[in-house]
N, C-alpha and C positions, 0 to 999 in steps of 0.2 A: 248588451248593446251593440247594434250593428256599427261598423268602421263609418267614421263620419267623410271620409274620401276613399274614392278608389272603388274596385268593385270585389267583390267575394264570392266564395262558394259555401251553400248549403246543401247538406244532404236529408233528406227525410225516408226514412227507411222503415221496414219492418214486415211482418207476413201479410199476406192477403186478409181483407177485411180489417185491416188494422186504420184506416182513414189516410192512407199517404195522399191519394189524389186530391180528395177534400180538403185537405191541409195545404197543399200547394196551391189549389185554386183559392183559397180563403187569400193566402200571402200575396198571391197575382191579382187578387180584386183589390186589396188594398193597397198596393203600387198603383192601380190604374185610379182607384180615388183620390192618390196622392199629386196625379197629374201626369206618371211616368209613363212611358212609352214600353209598353208590353207584349209579349210574344209567349206562345207557349207550344213546344212542338212534341209529337207522340212519333213513336215508328209506325210505319206502314202497316206494318204487321199485324198491328193491334187493332181489332176491328170488332172486339167483344159487344159495345156497347154502340158505337157508332163510328163512323169511317171518320169524321171531319171534327167531331166534337171530345175532350177528355171528359170523362163521365165516372163519377164516382160509385162504388156499390149503393150509396145511400141515394143517389140521384141528383148530386152537385154535376152542374157542366159549364165547360167553358169552351168557347171556340176556340182549336187547336189549328195548327198545320201538321199534316202527316208527312214526315219525307222518308225517302228510301236509305240515304246515307248520311254520314256526318258530313261531307263537304257541304252536301244541301243543306244542312240544318245552318253551317257557319253563313253561307252565302244569303240565308233568308233572315240571319240573326242582325244585318247590317242595319243602322239607326234606331235600335232599342235598348232600352235603359234596363229591362228586367228580361231576362229568358230562362224560361221555365222548361224542363226535359221530362216528360213522364217515361213511365216504364225503361227509366235509362239504361237496366240491364241486358236491354235487347239489344243495344249499340255496341259496334265494336271497340277496342282499345283507342280509337281515335275519339272518341268522344270523351277521352279524360285530357288528352291533350286540348282539345277544343275548347273545353269547359276552363282548364287553367289559363289558355291564353284569352279568353273572351274575361276572366275575372282580372287576368292582367293590363286589358285595356280599358277598366272602368266598369265593366258589366256586372250587374248582381245575378248571378248564376243559382236558379234554383232545382235541384233534380230530385225525382222521386223515383223509388223502385225497390224491389226483394233484396234483402240484404244475404239472404239464403235461398237455396233453390229447396225442392220438396226434399232431398237426402239430408237437408240441413248442412251444405257444403256454401261456402262463399260464392255467392252467383256473380259471376261474369266479371264486369268492370268494378261493380261495389264496393272490394277492399281498397282500391287505388282512389276512389273518390272520396271515400269515408276517410282516408289518411291523409289528404289534401284539403280536406274542407276546414273553414272555420268554425262554420256552425253544424252540429248532427243532432236530428233529432230521432231516436230510435221509437218508434210508436208499437203499441200492444193490441192485440184484439182481444175475444173473449172466446176461448176454447169450446168448440163445437159437440165435445163429449163431457165436460165435467164443468165448465163455465166459469174456469180459471182465466188467469192472465195466459193469453197465448204468443209465444214468441216465434212461431214456426208454422209453415204450411204443409198440410197433408193432401199428396195426389193420391187419388182413389182412380182407379180404372175398374169399372165395371162394379163400383161400392167396395172394392178392395183395396188396400194401401197399394201402390204402384211398387213394382221391384225396383231395385237400386242397378244392378247389373245382370247383364245376359238380357236385357230386355230388347223385343222385337217390335218393329213399329204396330199398332194397334190399330187396325183399318175396322171401322164401323164399333166399335167401343165406346162406351160412355166415360170421358174423363169429366172429374169434378174434383172441387177442391175444398179445405176445411182449415180452417184456424187450427192449431192444437197447441196446446200446452207442452212442457217439456215430458211429463211424463206419459200422456195419451198418445205422442207421435210413435207411430209404429214402423219398425224397419222390415224390409222383406229381402234380404240381399241373398242374391242368386237365383231368384226365382226367375222364370220365362214363361211369357204370355203368348199364348198362340193367337197369331193374327186371324181376324174372323174375314169372311168375304166381303167385299163391298157389294152392298144392296143398291141396286139402281133404282 
């Protein structure tokens, strides 16, 4: 049961393809139906599916506000009862303080993002957000390899697991991602990928 008064922080996390954005959209739509003033933010760098909407891998979408910085997010939050922040791991540390301040001011804050990077290490600001949240939901995906429960994201470069260290920027290489279970996740420490020339 959510608190009856005041604001709070909810975190939806998990690997890619686990339905994080879809779950956030579901929660914010319910808030809209309840007559609450809702806004959802996304980092401007996230333009994979759409530059203005938050779009899940399954195709669910909701109009969003793309922001460049946390101060812009805070400024555009004024007057809203519920604030969603998608792909929160891409924001800097200031987003934690902003989320807590908004919750302290009576706003319901719902954030979603990756809790681990492709190396299975804590991703960005997520550990702090998880520690402060009143509600945490860790979602799972289906492992692309074995069909089991996937809790990690495997980054692939030209079809091979991306290296953990010694990595160079690969220009022209094809990056892709898969959900993997613990057993199927592959580590390539110490590899070096040679950058390919950019094709005009």
